[in-house]
N, C-alpha and C positions, 0 to 999 in steps of 0.2 A: 493301646492303640492311639495313634495321633492323626490329626488332620493338618496337612500343610496347605496353607493358602499362599500361593505365589503369584504376585502381580508382575508381569513381564511385558516388554514391548511386543507389539504384533510381529515385528521383524524377527524376533527370537522364538516366537511361540511354536511354530511348526517343527523347527529343529529340536526344541526342548521336548515336545510331546513325543516325537520319534525316539529320542534317547530314553525317556521315561518308559515308553512302551517296551523297548528292548531290554530294559532293566526289570521288567515284569511289574511295573507300578501302574495301577489303575488310576486314570485321570479323567476328570470332568473339566471341560473347557468352557469358560464363560466370557462373553465380550464385555469389555468395560472401557471407560475413558478416563484419562488422567485429568486432574484438576489444574495443574500448572501449565502444561503445553496444550491441553485440550485435544490430545491425540489419542488414537485408539490404543488400548492396552488389552491384554488377555489376562484373566484371572483363572488360575488352575487350582482345582481342589484335588489334593492327592491324599488318599488314605493309606496308611501303612502301619505296620507293627513298630513298636518302639525301637527295636534293634536296627531297623532299616532307615531311620530318619536321617542319619548322617550321610548314608549313601544317596538318598534322594536329594539332599541339600547340595552334595558334591556335583550331582548331575545338573542341578539348576545353575550352580556357580560356573560350571564348565561350558554351559550352552547359552548363557545370557551375558553378552559382552557390553562393555561401556564404549560409547562413541561420542564424538563431539558433533553438535548440530547448531547451525546458525538459526536464531530466532529473532523475529522482528518484535520489538517491545510494543506494548499496548499504549495508546495515546493517554496522556494524563487526564484524570477525571477533573472536571471543573476548570481546566486550563484552556488557553486559547489554542485550539487545534491547528490554526492557520500557520503559526510559527513553529509548530512541532515537526521536526525532521527525524523520523525514526532511523536509528542506526542499528543494524543487526548485531546481536550479541551472541557470543559462542557459549553454549551451555553443555554440560556433560549429561547424556541421557543413556538409557539402557540399564543393564544389570537386572536385578530382581529385588523385590521387597517381599519377604517371607514371614509368615506368622505360623507358629507351630502350636496347635491347640490340642488339649486332651479330649479324647472321645470316650464318653461313658457307655455308649452302646452303638452297635452297627447292625442294621436290619436290611435285608434285601428280600423284597416280595415279588 
């Protein structure tokens, strides 16, 4: 048995949870926040048998899209903020970050 931890953007989470549910994957949804953009993310815990890991990862890949987003840079630390003119920067966001972990035991009480 494996545990998939998938960190996805909030914009993709509902579509992904629906797709996983239709594929008979049991999912636990946790709210989280990203370190770089400081935006809301969703962390999904998906438990599945070893032979279904590829199917779950395919559903994640198909439902979590990359997109470009404009981000205002943070003002420089220790610098003169009066002369700092922030110019938005385009960054690619979205997709998913997945960790597949072995599970030694599963208990449901």
